[in-house]
N, C-alpha and C positions, 0 to 999 in steps of 0.2 A: 590493532595490527601487531602481529608477532614480530618481535625484534630479530634482526639478523643474527645476533650472537647465539640465539637458541638453535640455529641450524648450522652454525659454523663448525667445521671439523675441529675436534679437540686436539690441541698440540701438547705432546708429552715431552718433557725435557728432563735431563739429568738433574737431580737435586743439587742445589748450591753447596759447594764444598766437597762434592764427591771426587775421589781420585780419578785422573784421566784414564780412559780405556775401560771403565767399568760398564758392563752391559746390564741395564735395567729396562726390562721390556714392559710393555703395556699388558696388564692382565686380561684386558678385553680383546686383545689382538688374536687373530686366528693362529692356531698351531701350525708350525711349518710343515709343508708338503714338499718333498724333494722329488724332482723329476730330472733324469739324466738322459742326455743324447751323446752318443759317441759316433763319429762318422769319419769317412774318408772317401776317396774316389771309388773304392771297390765295394762299399756297403755302409750300413749304419746299424746302430743298436739303440733301442729306446727302452727305458725301464724306470719304474717308480722305485725310489730308494728308501728303504726302511732304516738301514744302518749307514751312517756317513762314510764309514771305512770302505764300503763297496765302491765308492767313487774311484779309489786308487786303481781298481781293475780297469776302469774306463780309461784312465790316464795312461796306463801301460799298454793298452790294446789299440787305442785309436789315435790318429794324428790330431784330432780336435775333439774336445769334450766340452759340452755345455751342460752345466748344472743350474737348474732353475729352482729356487727356493721361494715358495709362495706362502706367506704368513710369517710374522715376526714375534709370535707369542711364546717362544721357548728359547731362553738365552743359552742354554747348554747346547742345543743343536747348532745355533749360530757359532758358538765358540768352537765346536768340533769341526765345523766347515772351515773356519779360519785356521785351525791347526793343520788340517790336511793340505791347505793351499798356502800356508805361511803368510796370512794377511796380518797387517799391522792392527794392533788393538784399537787404535784411534779410529781407523776406518770402520771397524766393526761397531764402535760406539756410534758413528754417524749412520750406520745402517739401521740400528734399532731406534735411534732418535730421528724419526722420519719427518723432519721439518727442514731439511737442508735445501739450500738453493742449488740449482744445477751447477756442477763444477767438475774439474779434472785435477787429480793429484797423481804425482809420480812417485814410485818407490822402486828403484832398480828397473827391472824389466816388466813390472806390473803397473797397470794404469787403473786408478779408481775413478769411475765416472758416475756422477749422480745426475739423474734427469727426472722429470716429473711428467706423468701421464694424466690426462683429464678424464674425469668421471662425471656423468650427468649431462643432461641436455639443456633444461631450462635454467638451472642454477648450478653451473659446473664447479667441482672441486678437484684438487689434484692429489694424486697418490705418488709416493716416491718409489723410484726404481734405482737400486744401487747395482752397478755393474763393475766387475773386476775382469780385466783383460790381461792374460798372461801369454807366455810363449806357446802353450798347447791347450789353453782352456779359456772359457768365458763362464763366469759365475754371476748370476743375477739374483737379487733379493727383491721381492715384491711384498707390499703390505698385506695383500689379500689375494685369494685365487681369482682368476679372470683377468685377461689382458688382451692386448692387440697383437700378440705374437703368433696366433694360430696359423695365418698364411705362411709365415716363415717355417713353422714346423712341417707344414704340408710340403713346402719346397724341399726340405731336408729328406722327408720320407720318400718322395718321388723323384729325387735327383733333378729338380728343375732349377735352371739358372746356374750360377757359378758357385753356390754356397758349398756343395759337396767337394768341389775340386779346389777350393781356396782354404786359407788358413783361418785362425781365430780372429784375425783383424777384420776379415770380410764379414764374419759372423757378428762381430761387435758393430760394424757399420750397419749391417742389416737390422739389428735391434734398434739402433739409433734412428734409422730411416723409418722403421715401423712406427715409432713413437711420434716422430715429426709428421709423418703422413696422417696419423690419427688426429692431428690438430685441424686439418683442413675441413672435415665434415662439420665439426663444431663451429668453425669460423663461417662456413656457408650457412648454417642454421641461424647464427647470429645476424648475418647479413640479410637473410630473408625476414627475420623479425624486425630489423631496422627499416627495411623497405615497407613492410606492412604498417609499422608505426607511423612512418612518414606520411603514407597515404591516409591513414586513419585520423591523424591529427588535423589534417586540413578539413575533413568532413565533420568529425565529432571529437573535439578536444576535451574529453571527460577526464576526471582525476585518475581513473583506473589506468589510463595510458601512461600517466606520469610514473606510476609504480612500475609499469613494464619497462619504461626507459631506464630506470635505476637498476632493474634486474639485468638488462642488457649491458649496461656500463660495468656492473660487477663482473659479469662473465668475461668481458673484454679485459678488465683489469687482471682477472685470474689467468687468462691466457697470456697476457703480457708478462706477468711474473714468472711464468713457466718458460717462455720462449726467449726472453731477453738474455738471461744468464746462460741459457743453453747455446745461444749463438756465440757468446764469448768463449764457452768451453770448446765448441767445435773449432773456432778460430785458433785456440791454443793448441789443439791436436794437429791442425794443419801447419802450424809454425814449427813443430818439432822436427828435428833432423836426425831421427833415429829410425830403427827398423821395426818399431812396434806396428806401425801401419806401413805396409809395403808400398812400393812405388805404384803397382798396378791397382791398389785399393784407394789411393789418394784422390783420383778423379771422382770416384763415387762419394767419398767423404766430402769433397768440395761441392758436389751436387746437393748433398744433404745440408750443407751450410747455406747454399743458395736458397733452399726451401725455407730455412729459418728466416733469412732476410726477407723473402717474399711474404711470409706470414707476418713479420713485424710491420712491413709496409701496410698490409691490409688492416692489421689491428689498429695502427695509428690513424688510418683513414676512417675506419669505423668509429673510433673514439671521437674524432672531430665531428662526424655526422651525428653521433649520439648526443654530443654536447649541443650541437645545433638544434636537435629535436626539442630540447628544453626551451630554447628561445622561440621555436615555432609554437610550442604549447602555450607559453606565456603570451605571445603575440595573438594567438587565436583566442585565448581567454579574454584578453584585453579588447579585441575586436568584438567579441560576443557581448561583453559588458557595455561597450560603446553603442552597439545596436540596441540593447535594452534601454540604456539611458536616453537614446534618441527617441525611441517610441514613447517612453514616459514623458519626455520633455514636450513632444508634439501634443500628446493628450492633455498635459497640463496647460500648454499655451492655448489650446482650443477652448478649454473650460474657463480660463481666466476671464475673458470678456463676458461669457455667459453668466459666470458667478457675479460679475459686476452688475449686469442687468437685473439678475434675480435679486441681488442685494438692494438695489435702488428701489425696485417696486415692492420689496418686502418691508420697507420702512413704514412706520405707523404715522402717516400724514392724514390730516382731516381736510378733504376737498372743500368743505363748507367754510373753512377759515379765511379763504381769500382766492382770488382768480388764479394765482400762480402756485397754489399749494396742491400740486399734482392733480390737475384736472383730468388726466387720462384715466383715473380710477372710475370716473362716471361714464366712460365710453362703453357702449354695448358690445363692441368688438375688440376691446382692449386686450383681453387674454389671447385672442387669435392673432392679432397683429404682433403682440410681444413674442409669441412662439415663432411666428414667421420670421421676425427680425433676428431672433437668436439662431434659428436654423440657417438663415442667410449668412450671418457672421461666421458660423462654424464652416459652412461650405466655402466661403471666401478664403478662410484661413487654410483649409485643406487644399484648395486650388493653388494658393500662393506657395505652400510647401512643395506641392508637386511641380510647380513651375520652376522652383529653385533646384529641384532635383534632390530634395531632402527625404522625400518618401515616394514609394512606388517608382523608383528610378529604374530605367531600362538597363539591362546588362548588355553592353555592346560587345560584339564579337570582334576581338582584335587579331584573330588569326590571319596570317597572310593568305591571299588567294592561292589556289593550287597552280603549280607551274604547268604551262601547256605542254 
């Protein structure tokens, strides 16, 4: 069996002793792709950015600018983005070291938010999304292209909902909400797998199902590691008494926090059920072993008296040595009566076991009668 560590996502950290704020990227990471959105109530502009300095035109022209950076394989690009928006170097270090737990950090009127999105269905892993929220902008850094934000982009393009008429705080909420809502499909799939495992364990508790149980538990643990600190981060944002998140946006942010609480409740419930599945598996295997032992014991019990009879008449006695020296050996029907006696003993034992309910027991239906 392949060990889990062969499939686990590699964690890249800053070398020990390196000065703080130094950006050391993963050489295997995708090169950054920059995509900018500028919008307001009267229109929007969308553009792939080749030069980071082009973002300044978006900031000057539009009330809200969203710069999405997909890929962390070039430290110079990330540094130039940080220079345009005046990001702290320690925050940029956390961006390229994509193993951070979800959190919120404040620096003046800018909020640095780290969250994790899930990738994969059967054995999920998490990718880091780093978000910067400022007075007129939102900047997101993703580990690789491909995300769950396309419905939000469609809403911006077609002016659906409140996003085009709201500020960057509502855009940041919409991004958070998209990540949180993306947890629910995975949670539903894990729930379906747990239900299928629970039904299958009762019918056929084979060892392959135990491996599936461990896979489900790993998925739930991954989901818990992503949601638990995110719930604390959202609670931190709700406790703030500044104007970063406006009054009209806070109810939506609170709804996003409620979703994380709901996800955590489901995760904890599923973890308890998954832990109980192991007990069901062990009980089913023990029951199966008991059934096998019972059958073997019954067979052994039946053959013990037959073996005794066969052993007695297999002894080398001479019937001519005396009247009590096994005179049955001279009986013309001795073999027939011996076989009949042995068969009778076996049938008597089988009847006795059946009478006690040890074998061939009827399965009684304990379901209550239907209500009239």
